[in-house]
N, C-alpha and C positions, 0 to 999 in steps of 0.2 A: 528503139526507143529507151530512155532510161529506166528499166524495170527490173532494176538489181533488188537484192534483199533489203527490206527495212532495217535501220540500225536496231530497232526494238524486238526484230523477230525472233531473237535468241530467247529473250524473255517470254515472249508469246509462245514459243512451243514448250517452253520450262513450265510454263503454267498449265498446260494441257494436262499433265500427269496428276495434278491434284484436282483439277476441274473435271476431267473426262473420267478419271478413276473414281474420285468421289461421288460424281454425280451417278454412276452406274453403281457403285456400292450402296448408296443412298436406295436406288431403286430396288436393289434385291433385299436390303433390310426392311424396306417397308412392305415388300412383296410378303416377307415371312410373317409379318405383324399384321397382315391384312388390312392396312388402313386404306381410307378412300381417296380420292382424287381430291386436290385442293380447290377452293372455290375460284382462284385465280385460273386453274386450268380449265374449269368449266366455262368460265367467261371468255378464256381464249377460244375453246372450242366453238362457243356461240358466235364469236366474231368470224368464223369461217363459214358461217350459214348462207343461205342463198340470199341473193338481193337480187332487184329487177334487172341490173345490168349483167348479173352473172348467171342467173338460173338459165338453162336452156342453151347457153353459149357454149363454144367448143373451145378447150384448151389443148394445144398439140405439146407432146413431151418427148424430147429426144432421150434415148436412153441407151446407156451402155451395160445394162443387166441382161447380158445374153446368155449366160448360161442358165439350164433349165431351173435351178433351184431359187437362184435369185430372181429370175424372170417371173416365177410364181409368186415370190413375195412382194415384189414391186406392183403386179396386177392387183393383188389383194389390197395394197395400200391405195392404189389410184381408185379401185372399185369403191372403198370406204371415203375416199375424199370426193367422189361423184355424189355419194350418199349424203355427204354433210354440206357440199356447196350446190349441188344441183348443177354444176357445170359439167358438160360432157367432156371426157379426156380421151384423145387419141394418142396412143404410144407408138413412137417411131424407133424400132429397137434396130441397133447396130451392134456387130461384133466388138467385144470391149476393145481390142488393141486396135482395130480399124479405127474405131470411135476416137480413140485417145490421138493417134497418129494425125487426124484429120480435123481435129478440133478447131484449129485457127481457120482454115478455110470455110469450115462449116459455119462458123459463127460471124464470118465475114460475108457469108452468101446469103442464103434464105434460112436461117434456122427455125426451130422450134421455139414455142413461147417460153418453155422450161426445159432445162437440160440437167442431167445428173452429172456431177463433178466431185471434186475433191476440196477439202478445207486447206486452210494453211496458205502457203506462198502459190501453190498452184491456182488457188481461187485468185490470190492478188494479183497475179500475173496477168490474168485476162481481163480481171475488173482494171487495172491499170491500162489497158489497152482500148479500154472503152468499148468494149465487146458484151458488157453485162450491165444490167440496171441496178442501181443501189436499191435495197429493199428496208430502208430506215424504219418505213411506217409499219411493214410486217412485225419488224422486231419491237416495236413499240407495244405490240399486242401479245407477242409470245415470249418476249425477253425474260420475264420474271420465271419462265420454266426452264430456263438453261443456267448453267453457272457462268461466272465470268471468263473462264478460260474457254469454253464453247464459244462464247460469242466472239472472243478474241481471234478464235480460228476461223470465224466468219466474217471478220473485218478486214476492209481493204487497206491499202497503205494510206489512203486519203481520210481513213477513219469512220468511212460508211460500211454498212452490212451489206453484204452481198450473196450470202449463202444461207439456207436453214439446213443445218446438218440432221442426220438421220441416226447414224449409229457409228461405232469404231470397233475394231478388232485386233488381237494381237498377233504377232509373228513369233512363232514358237516352234518346238520340236515336237513333233506328232510321233506317236508309235501305238501299236495295239497291245493292250493290256495282257490279252492271252498268250500272245507271243513272248513277251518278256516273263511272263510266269513260267512258261512252259521250258523256256531255255535258261531259266533262272539270272536273267539279266537284271541289273540296278540302274536306277536313272542316275546319271552322272551329274554331278554339280559342279565338278571342275573340268579344265582343259584336259589334264593328263588322263582323268577318269573317261572322259568322251572319247579320245583317241583310243584308250585301251578297249573300251566297248565296240569301236569301229573294228578294231583288230580281231576281236573274239568273233563279231558277226560274219566277218569275212572269212575267217576259218571255218565256222560253221556251215559255209556255202550260201550265206545270205547277202544280199548287197547292202552293205551298211547303211548309206544315206541315199534315198530316192533324190534325183536332182535332174531338173529340166530347164532349159533356157532359150528354146527355139524363139520365143516372144521377146526376150530381150531383158524384160523388167525383173523376172524374178531373181536372177542372181544378184541385182542390186541389193536385196534384202540381206544375203549373205555378207556382202561388203559391210553394209550398214551394221549390223550386229558385232561383227568381229570389230569395226572400228570403234563402235561405243564400248566393247567389253575391254579393248585393249588400251584405248586413249582417252575414252570418258566421253560423256555428253557434249561437253563446251568444245571439245577438239572437233567432234563431229560437225557441230553446227558452225564453227569457222571454217572447216574443210568446205562444207556446202556454200559458204560465202566467198571461199576463194581468199580468206584471211590468213589461211596456211597454204603453202604451196604442194601442189601434189607431188612434187619432189621430196617432200620430207620424210625423214626417216620413220615417222609413225605410219605413212601409208605403206612403205616398204614392209614394215613389221606385219601389217595387216594382210599383205598378199603373201608373206612369207608363211604365216599361221594356215592361211588357206591353202598353200601349195602342200602343206602337211597332212591335210585331211583329202586331197584330191584322189589319192589312190583308193579311198575307201567311197567316193562319191559315185554314183551311177554314170558311166562313162557315155559319149556320144550327146552330151546334154545340149549342145548347140543345134542338134537335129531334132529335138524332142519337145512336145508341148507338155506343160506342167499336169494337164488331166491325165496323161499316161504313165507319170510317176506317181500320183496319187494311187490309179489302180495296181501299181507293183506293191505299194503299200497295204492296201486293201487285201492283195491276194497273199499277204505275208511274205512275198519274195524279196522285201526290203524292210530293214528294221526301224528306220526313222526317216522322217523328212522334215525340213525346216521351210515353213511357209505360213501364210496366214490362215485363221480360221474360215475366213472368208472363201479361201479356197480348196483347202483340205476338207474341212468339215461339210462345206457344202456339197462337195463332190461325192463324199460318202452317201449324203442325203440323196443326190441325183441318181447314185449307182443303188441306190437300196442296199447299201453296205451296212454292217454292224455298227451303227454310230455309238451303241453302248460301250463297244470294245475299244473305241478309239478315246486316247487320252493324249497329253502333252506336258512338257515341263519347259520353263524358261531356257533360253541357251546358256549352257554353262559357263561359270566365270573363267576368265582368263588371267586378268591383272586384278590382284587381291584390293587394289586401291578402289576399284570401281565395283567389283563382285557381279551382281545380277541386277543393278540399281535401274537400268535403262533397257528401253525395248522401242521396236517399231509398233506404233497402235495407230494407224491411220484412221481418219474421220472422213467419211462421206456424206454427200448430201445435194442440195438442188439448187439452182441458179435460175434467175430470170435473164433471158437473152436481150441485150440492146434493141434489136429489131423485133421484138415479141408484138404480135398483132392483136393479141387479147390481154392486155396487161391487168386489167382489174380483175377478170377471172382468175388469171394465174396468180396473182397475189393472194385472192381468196384460196386458192389449193394450197399455197405456201404457207397460210396462217394455219390452215387444218393440219398440214403435215407437221407443223411446230408444236403439236399437242400431244400429251400424253395417250390420249385416245388412238391417234395415229399410230405413234411408235408401238404401241401394243398391237395394233391391228397388223402390223408389218411384222412384229416379232412372232406372231403366231404362226406364221409359215416360214420365217427365217430362223434356222435352229443353228447358227453360227457367230453371228453379231451380238453385240450387246448395245442397248439404247442409251441415249445422252440426257432424256428430260429428268430433270430432278424430282425425286419421289414417284418414278415410274413404277408402275405395277405391271410385272410380266409373270403371271403364274405358269407361262409354258417354258420358261428358262429349263434347259437341260444342263447336264453336268460340265459339258464344254462350256456354255454360256456363264454358268456360275462361276467356274473355274477362271475364266477370262476377267470376270470382274475383278475378283479377288487379285491376279496377278497383275493386272493393269494398276489396280490401287496401290500395290505394293512399290511402284517404280517411283523413283525421285524425279524423273522426267521422261516424257516419250516424245519420240520423233515421228515424222509424218512419212518417211520413207524418201529415198533419195529423188526420186522422179517426182516428188513433191517440195522436198526442201531445198532443192539447187535449182539454179536457172534452167528452164526446160532443155536450152541447147546443150548445157554441160551434161545434162542426164543422158540425153542421146548419146552424147560422145562416150560417156562412160560405159553405155550399153555395149558399144563396139569394142571398147578397151577390154572389157572384162569378157567378152566373148573370145577374143584373142588370148587372153590369159587362160581362160578354160582349154583352149587347145594347145597352150604350150606355158606351163606354170613354173618353167625354169628361172633361176634367179637372173640370168643375163637379160631375158625376155621381160621381166617385173620392171628392171631399171630402164629399159627401153619404153615400155608402156607408161610408167611414170613420167617420163620426158614428154611424151606425146600429149599426155592428160595436161600437163602444166602448160605446153603451148597452146593447146586449144582453150584453157582456161584463161590464159592472159588476153586471147583474143575476144573470148565471148564477155569476160566481166569489165574488159575495158571500155 
C-alpha cells in the first residue's frame, strides 16, 4: 500500500534536533538547579491513576527489550506503572532482532495490548497500515510534557499521535579513557586524524575499530554517519526517500571512504554479533567502536565493566561544509496495538509513561539513554548520559537511523547490500552494489 515517506518528513526529522536535544538539555539544567516537577506534570501523573475499569485488569506488553540491562530498566518502568495505575502488566519479551523481523505478522496476528517500537517513519509505516490505534486522547493529557519535535516524531501521516516516547540516544565513537591515556592517543576531530589514529592503533597491535554486523542493522549506522558527514543531512533525508538515486556519486563517495577504513575494522564482521565486539572494546583489545550508547554503554553495564572508563566522541568531520553537525539519535517509545484487548488500561499505562515520574523511574536503571520529558529531573545521570545530552543538543539535525528513516523494505535491501560490501569493498563491487540498490529502490518506492 502507499506508505511512502510524508512530504514533510524531512522537516519532521530536522526538528527533532532542537526538540529532543533541548528537551534533554532542559532536563539536565533543571536537575542541576534542583527544581521541582511542574503542576502540569503532577496533573498528568494523576491522570494515569487507577479507575474502576483499570484497577486490577491486565495489560499485556510486547517487548523487544531483551538485553539484560534494558530488560531490567523496562521491568522497573512497568512496576512503577502498575503502582500508579493499579493495572497488572504482563511482559512478553522477544529477542530484539526477532521482534523487529516479525513485527508485521505479530501485529496482524494476536498482538499484545502495547508494544515497544520506534519513533518517526517506522511508527508512521505501521500506523498507516492500520496496525496501531491512535492515542490522541493520551496526548491531550501528556502533550505539555514534550517538545513539539517529540510530538512530531510520535505523529502518523494522518496527523494523529500513535506513540509515547521514552528516550533517545546518540550513535558515537566509543573508547576507553585509560587506554587512550596509556598509549598517548588523542581524540580525532577530522577524517585524516581518524585514519591516522587507526593506523597507529594497528601498528600497536590493537584492533583499531571493533565492528560486528551479523544482525544486519549495526552497519547501517556507519553508512548513515558517513553519508551525513560527506553529503549533509538533507542529502541523507532525500536518499532515504529515494529522491536521490542510489547510483549517485555521493553514495559512491560514502562507500569509498568506508573502504578506506575497512583495513582497520575488525574482520569477519558478518559472522559476529555486536555484543562480542563490545567485549573486545571492554578488554582493550580494540581501540574504538562506532555504535549507540543504547548498545555499547548498556553492554558495559550488563558485563559489569568499568563504565567510568568509557567515553565517546562524535564521529569526526569529513566534509568541512557539514563538520560534525549531524548524527543518528534514535527515539524509542511505546504503541497501542489495533487489536488490543484492554484499551482503557493500556491507555492509562501510556499516560503514566508520558510523565517525568515515569521517565525518571526508567532512567534510575537505564545508564545509557537520555529522557525526553521537558523539565525532566534525573539525578542519576552519569557522565555518558550528561555528555549525550550535550552532544545531541549541539546538532543542527538528527536522523532516526536508516532502518527507521527509509521504507522498511529498502532498509532490509541495504542490509544485504552492505554485508556484501563488507565482504568485498572493492571499487568494482561498490559500483555493482549501487546498481542493485537503485534497482530495488525503484521497485520499492514505485
